[in-house]
Structures are given as structure tokens and as C-alpha cells.
C-alpha positions as CSV (number, residue, x, y, z in Angstrom):
1,M,20.6,-1.3,-38.5
2,I,17.5,-3.5,-38.4
3,R,19.6,-6.6,-39.1
4,Q,21.7,-5.8,-36.0
5,L,18.7,-5.0,-33.7
6,K,16.6,-8.0,-34.7
7,P,18.8,-10.7,-33.0
8,A,19.1,-8.6,-29.9
9,L,15.3,-8.1,-29.7
10,I,14.6,-11.8,-30.3
11,L,17.1,-12.8,-27.6
12,F,15.6,-10.2,-25.2
13,A,12.1,-11.6,-25.8
14,L,13.2,-15.2,-25.4
15,L,15.1,-14.5,-22.1
16,T,12.1,-12.5,-20.8
17,L,9.8,-15.4,-21.5
18,L,12.3,-18.0,-20.0
19,T,13.4,-16.1,-16.9
20,G,10.3,-14.0,-16.3
21,A,7.6,-16.6,-16.9
22,L,8.6,-20.2,-17.6
23,Y,11.3,-20.6,-14.9
24,P,9.2,-19.0,-12.1
25,M,6.2,-21.1,-13.0
26,F,8.3,-24.2,-13.1
27,V,10.0,-23.6,-9.7
28,T,6.7,-22.5,-8.1
29,G,5.0,-25.7,-9.4
30,I,7.7,-27.9,-7.9
31,V,7.6,-26.2,-4.5
32,Q,3.8,-26.4,-4.4
33,V,4.0,-30.1,-4.9
34,I,6.8,-30.9,-2.6
35,F,6.3,-28.3,0.2
36,P,2.8,-26.8,-0.3
37,V,2.4,-25.5,3.3
38,R,5.7,-23.7,3.4
39,A,5.3,-22.4,-0.2
40,D,2.1,-20.7,1.0
41,G,3.7,-19.0,4.0
42,S,3.6,-21.8,6.6
43,L,0.1,-20.8,7.5
44,I,-1.6,-22.5,10.4
45,E,-5.3,-23.3,9.9
46,K,-8.0,-24.6,12.2
47,N,-11.5,-25.4,10.9
48,G,-10.9,-23.2,7.8
49,N,-9.7,-20.2,9.9
50,I,-6.1,-19.0,9.5
51,L,-4.6,-18.7,13.0
52,G,-1.3,-17.3,11.9
53,S,2.0,-18.2,10.4
54,E,5.0,-20.1,11.7
55,L,7.2,-17.4,10.3
56,I,5.9,-14.4,12.1
57,G,5.4,-13.6,15.8
58,Q,2.2,-12.5,17.5
59,D,1.5,-10.2,20.4
60,F,0.6,-12.5,23.3
61,T,-0.1,-10.6,26.5
62,S,-2.3,-12.9,28.6
63,P,-0.3,-14.5,31.5
64,E,-1.5,-18.0,30.6
65,Y,0.5,-17.8,27.3
66,F,4.2,-17.6,26.6
67,W,5.2,-14.2,25.4
68,G,7.3,-13.5,22.4
69,R,10.1,-11.1,21.8
70,P,9.0,-7.4,21.9
71,S,8.3,-5.8,18.5
72,A,8.9,-2.2,17.6
73,T,7.1,-2.2,14.2
74,S,4.8,0.8,13.3
75,G,1.1,0.8,14.1
76,S,1.1,-2.4,16.1
77,P,3.5,-5.2,17.2
78,Y,4.6,-7.7,14.5
79,N,3.1,-5.5,11.8
80,A,4.6,-6.6,8.5
81,F,3.2,-3.5,6.7
82,D,1.7,-0.3,8.0
83,P,-0.5,1.4,5.3
84,V,-0.4,4.7,7.3
85,T,3.4,5.1,7.5
86,L,4.1,2.9,4.4
87,T,6.7,1.0,6.5
88,G,7.2,-2.7,7.1
89,S,9.3,-4.8,9.3
90,S,11.7,-2.7,11.3
91,G,13.4,-2.2,14.7
92,S,13.3,0.7,17.0
93,N,16.6,2.2,15.6
94,L,17.3,3.5,19.1
95,G,21.0,3.4,20.3
96,P,22.3,2.6,23.7
97,L,22.5,6.3,24.6
98,S,18.7,6.8,24.1
99,Q,16.7,7.5,27.2
100,T,13.6,6.3,25.3
101,L,15.2,2.9,24.9
102,V,16.2,2.8,28.6
103,D,12.6,3.7,29.6
104,T,11.1,1.2,27.2
105,V,13.3,-1.7,28.5
106,Q,12.5,-0.8,32.1
107,Q,8.8,-0.8,31.3
108,R,9.1,-4.3,29.9
109,V,11.1,-5.4,32.9
110,D,8.3,-4.1,35.2
111,T,5.6,-5.8,33.2
112,L,7.4,-9.2,33.4
113,R,8.0,-8.8,37.1
114,A,4.4,-7.8,37.7
115,A,3.1,-10.9,35.8
116,D,5.2,-13.2,37.9
117,P,6.3,-11.5,41.2
118,G,7.7,-14.7,42.7
119,N,10.1,-15.2,39.8
120,T,13.5,-13.9,40.9
121,L,15.5,-15.4,38.0
122,P,17.4,-13.0,35.7
123,I,15.3,-11.9,32.8
124,P,16.6,-13.1,29.5
125,V,17.6,-10.2,27.3
126,D,15.4,-11.2,24.3
127,L,12.3,-10.7,26.5
128,I,13.0,-7.0,27.0
129,T,14.7,-6.0,23.7
130,A,13.0,-5.9,20.3
131,S,14.4,-7.8,17.3
132,A,15.8,-6.0,14.2
133,S,12.9,-7.1,12.1
134,G,10.1,-6.8,14.6
135,L,8.6,-10.0,13.3
136,D,10.7,-12.7,15.1
137,P,8.5,-15.7,15.9
138,H,11.1,-17.3,18.2
139,I,12.5,-16.8,21.7
140,S,15.5,-18.4,23.3
141,I,15.3,-21.5,25.4
142,A,16.2,-19.3,28.4
143,A,13.3,-17.0,27.6
144,A,10.9,-19.9,27.4
145,N,12.1,-21.5,30.6
146,Y,11.8,-18.2,32.5
147,Q,8.0,-18.2,31.7
148,V,7.3,-21.8,32.6
149,P,6.4,-21.1,36.3
150,R,3.9,-18.4,35.3
151,V,2.2,-20.4,32.6
152,A,2.0,-23.5,34.7
153,R,0.4,-21.6,37.6
154,M,-2.1,-19.8,35.4
155,R,-3.2,-23.0,33.7
156,N,-3.2,-25.2,36.9
157,M,-0.6,-27.4,35.4
158,S,2.6,-28.8,36.8
159,E,5.8,-27.1,35.8
160,A,7.1,-30.5,34.6
161,D,4.3,-30.8,32.1
162,V,4.8,-27.3,30.7
163,Q,8.6,-27.8,30.6
164,A,8.1,-31.0,28.6
165,L,6.0,-29.1,26.1
166,V,8.7,-26.4,25.8
167,D,11.3,-29.2,25.2
168,Q,9.1,-30.7,22.5
169,F,8.9,-27.5,20.6
170,T,12.5,-26.5,20.9
171,E,14.0,-26.3,17.5
172,S,17.7,-27.3,17.1
173,R,20.3,-25.5,15.0
174,L,19.6,-25.6,11.3
175,F,21.6,-28.4,9.8
176,G,23.2,-28.9,13.2
177,F,25.4,-25.8,13.2
178,L,23.6,-22.7,11.9
179,G,21.9,-20.4,14.5
180,E,20.9,-21.2,18.0
181,P,18.3,-23.5,19.6
182,R,15.0,-21.7,19.8
183,V,11.3,-22.0,20.6
184,N,8.5,-21.0,18.3
185,V,6.1,-19.1,20.5
186,L,2.9,-19.4,18.4
187,L,3.3,-23.2,18.0
188,L,4.0,-23.6,21.7
189,N,0.9,-21.6,22.6
190,L,-1.3,-23.5,20.2
191,A,-0.1,-26.8,21.7
192,L,-1.0,-25.4,25.1
193,D,-4.6,-24.9,23.9
194,G,-4.6,-28.4,22.4
195,I,-4.8,-27.1,18.8
196,D,-3.2,-29.6,16.4
197,H,-0.9,-28.1,13.8
198,G,1.1,-31.1,12.8
199,A,0.9,-30.8,9.0
200,G,3.2,-27.9,8.7
201,R,5.6,-29.4,11.3
202,A,5.8,-32.7,9.5
203,E,6.6,-30.9,6.3
204,Q,9.3,-28.9,8.0
205,A,10.8,-32.2,9.4
206,V,11.1,-33.5,5.8
207,L,12.8,-30.2,4.7
208,L,15.4,-30.5,7.5
209,G,15.8,-34.2,7.1
210,Q,14.7,-34.8,10.7
211,E,12.0,-36.8,12.4
212,R,9.8,-34.6,14.6
213,Q,7.2,-35.8,17.0
214,L,3.8,-34.3,16.3
215,P,2.1,-32.4,19.2
216,A,0.4,-34.7,21.7
217,A,-2.7,-34.0,23.8
218,L,-1.7,-32.4,27.0
219,R,-4.2,-34.1,29.3
220,A,-7.8,-35.3,29.3
221,G,-10.3,-32.7,30.3
222,Q,-8.0,-29.7,29.7
223,Q,-10.2,-26.9,28.5
224,A,-9.0,-25.2,25.3
225,Q,-9.0,-21.4,25.6
226,Q,-9.6,-19.0,22.8
227,L,-6.4,-17.5,21.4
228,D,-6.2,-13.7,20.9
229,I,-4.4,-13.8,17.5
230,K,-3.5,-10.9,15.3
231,G,-1.2,-12.6,12.9
232,H,-0.3,-11.4,9.4
233,C,1.5,-13.3,6.7
234,A,5.0,-12.1,6.2
235,P,8.3,-13.3,4.8
236,P,10.6,-15.3,7.1
237,D,12.5,-13.4,9.7
238,F,16.2,-13.9,8.9
239,A,17.3,-10.6,10.5
240,A,19.8,-10.9,13.3
241,R,18.9,-9.8,16.8
242,A,19.8,-6.2,17.7
243,G,22.9,-7.0,19.8
244,I,23.7,-4.8,22.8
245,P,27.0,-5.4,24.5
246,E,26.9,-6.3,28.2
247,R,29.9,-4.1,28.9
248,A,31.6,-1.2,27.1
249,R,34.1,-2.4,24.5
250,A,37.8,-1.4,24.9
251,H,38.6,2.0,23.5
252,K,41.8,4.0,23.5
253,T,40.0,6.4,25.8
254,P,37.8,4.4,28.3
255,R,34.2,5.6,28.6
256,A,31.5,5.2,31.2
257,L,28.8,2.6,30.8
258,T,25.5,4.0,29.6
259,E,22.3,3.6,31.7
260,F,21.0,1.0,29.2
261,E,24.2,-1.1,29.4
262,K,24.1,-0.9,33.3
263,M,20.5,-2.2,33.2
264,L,21.4,-5.1,31.0
265,I,24.4,-6.0,33.2
266,A,22.2,-5.9,36.3
267,L,19.6,-8.2,34.6
268,S,22.2,-10.7,33.4
């Protein structure tokens, strides 16, 4: 009996040491040397202070900043972990028949319209619907372009200058075919305030095999404003957006559009 158990116990101990200690330490060491910024969570630092992470959104509400995608996480927006409810990243879990969802989306529409009354363009859907993870750091190019007039007006800048900055921080599809072009809201807002965060971007360029231009100074004499940042470190957001169809899908028995679907069609 002991002779049969001994080889199994020795193999168990060796595999535990190899896969549970040596291999993780080896991989961690390599990543820390090659991609130290990304290995530590893609944190953005300024004068020793952590301003946030490239991988998690933040709740910008001031009109002089670009706003990110709404978040439905517990406790506060973009909350990776709520110690009260013991929940992390999540969506609202509200279906298209939910009146709460309809009211929430309408409130977001009213907020956007009030912040920029002269903007009559259709509101991109990702500015009024929360992502599945609640941590999405990106918005679509359409969502960024929609906010250009407001940000330019509040900062006394030309729309061309703000648009150029949006174009500079537009990220292409991963490897040229995965995902959609997108804009990282935190990086864009930091650039608006003239805060350099080029180290992490340069490292990302190496990772993707691309050359990226580091943020340039906007203009001489532009006054940097203090960011209201409530970022938390979190794993990357790879969750897909909560897709809502623009029209009812075909069924054997046709059904009427819900109020939420009618709202999205009217906004599109």
C-alpha cells in the first residue's frame, strides 16, 4: 500500500511545486521585465499619485470632460468590488420590458441634452446604455464625436483641436480585425488636461506591434484643471456590450415593439 502511494505523493508534490510556484514565478518575472506597466494593471501615475488605470472607466460628469459609458455596478459607478453587497463588476440585468430600464435611459438622454442643448445629433447608444461589466473604459468613435462640441465650448477650444485629440486617442481593432475602433475616455481626458501618460502607451504600442504617437501639448498657456478621479484597479474589461436590438426580431407571431426599443429607434 505504502509503495503504491509513495510515487503518487511524490508526483503530487513535484507538480504542485512546478505548476503552483515555479511556473507562476517564472511567467510573472518575464512579464514584469518585458511589460512592467501592463503587468501591474496599466496604472497611470502623476507625481507619485495613481490617477487610474487604462483598463477601467471612471465616472466623469463635468461638462468639460468626455463622458464614458454608463455603469450599473453596485455602490458607485465603475465599482470593481462593493464590500457591502459583496458583488463586483456587473450590468443592470434589466430586460427590454423593464420600465426601470426605460426610465433610466430616458434620464440619461435628458442629462446629455441638458449638457449640450444645441446638439441635435442622434445620441450614440453606448452613451445611454450600461455595459455588461460596468467597467468599460472605452466609448465608440461616434460617442466621442458627439461630445466634441460640448467639450470644445467648455474649454474655449476649437472643435478642430478637440477632434484632433480624439483622433489621436482612437484605438484601432486589435491585430487589425478583432473588435471595433474605440476611444479610451480616461486617456483622452488626461490629455485634455495636459497630463503626460506616455509610458504606458509606448508599452502598449510594443505589445500590439504598432507605433503610437505620444500625447502632445495642446497649446501654450492652457490651464490644466484638476481631475475628479475615483478610479479603482480592476481586471481588463473583455465583456461584450449588452446588445439591445433596434427592432423586434422576426417571430412566428409578430409582437409589438417595447417602449425601450421604440426609444432606441427614435434616437438612432
